[in-house]
C-alpha positions as MATLAB code, in Angstrom:
seq = 'XXXXXXXXXXXXXXXXXXXXXXXXXXXXXXXXXXXXXXXXXXXXXXXXXXXXXXXXXXXXXXXXXXXXXXXXXXXXXXXXXXXXXXXXXXXXXXXXXXXXXXXXXXXXXXXXXXXXXXXXXXXXXXXXXXXXXXXXXXXXX';
ca = [
      44.153   -5.764   90.718;
      47.816   -5.367   90.244;
      47.918   -8.902   89.208;
      44.984   -8.454   86.765;
      46.607   -5.345   85.494;
      50.098   -7.977   84.964;
      48.183  -10.645   83.471;
      47.091   -8.505   80.760;
      50.166   -7.106   79.887;
      51.943   -9.793   79.641;
      49.043  -11.627   77.510;
      49.917   -8.381   75.101;
      53.656   -8.555   75.126;
      53.033  -12.310   74.264;
      50.685  -11.810   71.416;
      53.049   -9.188   70.049;
      55.924  -11.075   69.985;
      54.077  -14.507   68.501;
      52.063  -11.970   65.912;
      54.161   -8.459   65.698;
      51.715   -6.273   66.794;
      50.638   -5.646   70.625;
      46.462   -5.799   71.103;
      45.237   -2.193   72.170;
      45.402   -2.376   75.794;
      47.132    1.155   76.204;
      43.640    3.146   77.030;
      42.666    0.379   79.463;
      46.163   -0.279   81.260;
      46.513    3.689   81.382;
      43.254    4.359   82.757;
      43.997    2.082   85.991;
      47.897    3.181   86.161;
      46.668    7.219   86.129;
      43.711    6.295   88.736;
      46.533    4.474   90.857;
      49.209    7.906   90.322;
      46.773   10.305   91.623;
      45.590    8.298   94.804;
      42.282    6.602   93.754;
      41.817    3.695   95.439;
      41.791    0.882   93.275;
      39.052   -1.274   94.790;
      36.574    2.291   94.969;
      38.549    2.873   90.969;
      36.685   -0.296   90.083;
      33.697    0.180   91.367;
      33.244    3.589   89.631;
      34.483    1.877   86.544;
      31.419   -0.681   87.001;
      28.691    0.360   83.487;
      30.903    2.589   82.094;
      31.893    1.904   78.635;
      34.723    2.746   76.443;
      33.389    5.288   74.472;
      32.170    7.613   77.128;
      32.577   11.232   75.851;
      34.898   13.751   77.269;
      36.456   11.900   79.705;
      37.843    8.913   81.538;
      36.841    9.032   85.103;
      35.762   10.776   88.095;
      37.458   10.928   91.475;
      36.843   13.466   94.282;
      34.096   15.403   92.118;
      36.966   15.579   89.686;
      36.882   14.425   85.747;
      39.741   13.014   84.787;
      40.917   12.124   80.929;
      44.120   10.092   80.553;
      45.999    9.976   77.145;
      48.845    7.872   77.117;
      51.898    6.687   74.500;
      53.831    3.343   74.583;
      56.490    2.655   71.757;
      56.986   -0.991   70.484;
      60.465   -0.967   71.084;
      61.004   -2.141   67.435;
      63.588   -0.026   65.797;
      62.481    3.100   65.009;
      59.299    3.136   67.492;
      59.989    5.982   69.641;
      56.991    7.968   71.073;
      56.971   11.499   68.851;
      53.079   12.349   68.751;
      51.184   12.466   71.611;
      47.231   12.585   71.581;
      45.579   15.628   71.896;
      42.577   16.014   74.005;
      39.097   16.131   71.454;
      37.137   17.924   73.844;
      37.206   20.521   77.091;
      34.731   18.113   79.181;
      36.828   17.361   81.784;
      39.128   18.757   84.565;
      41.989   17.440   84.533;
      44.378   15.288   81.714;
      46.901   13.099   83.077;
      49.578   12.191   80.156;
      51.400    9.099   80.626;
      54.650    7.733   78.517;
      55.015    3.900   78.829;
      57.534    1.666   78.189;
      57.712   -0.812   75.462;
      56.456   -3.171   78.536;
      53.763   -1.002   79.970;
      56.127    0.243   82.764;
      55.290    4.106   83.896;
      58.294    6.016   82.382;
      56.661    9.424   83.169;
      52.998   11.123   83.880;
      52.015   14.452   83.779;
      49.125   16.146   84.759;
      47.088   19.143   83.153;
      43.943   21.247   84.103;
      41.990   21.674   81.503;
      42.558   26.110   81.610;
      45.993   25.597   81.323;
      46.011   22.744   78.682;
      43.470   24.672   76.578;
      45.922   27.654   76.750;
      48.711   25.987   75.974;
      47.604   23.262   73.233;
      44.115   24.835   71.755;
      45.934   26.436   68.894;
      48.498   23.597   67.940;
      47.467   20.728   65.979;
      50.209   18.581   67.086;
      51.691   17.692   70.390;
      54.898   16.088   71.619;
      56.261   14.791   74.716;
      57.687   17.939   74.875;
      54.824   19.909   75.081;
      53.319   17.329   77.881;
      56.247   17.504   80.233;
      55.404   21.476   80.566;
      52.185   20.428   83.041;
      52.720   19.215   86.540;
      55.143   16.074   87.072;
      53.131   12.876   88.400;
      56.257   10.872   87.891;
];
């Protein structure tokens, strides 16, 4: 399955080289990578994702009875492209949030875990989140 992830990344990077902007694969890749980071066996992750939709409300997957929401950022590598803003969770229908920062070739540079109580307490009143905010969580990588 790792080979399939790598093929998707290579296709996206090839598209970006030819047409200037990479297709939107960060969400799918980050959910896969988040599952791997927390020790969710990829074959089991694959089986549980059958029937899931891209617009599933509140969380991205369930592992060991906990709901996980995944957010990720990837700079394109072009001049002036660096991550200063992190997408904020729009609801709290999850137990844990994982934030992943990629490099331009979709390699995980860092990953952070938040439980819903700590996240909502720290960020509910904030409008804009940065990588520095996310780095206050539990480091996964």
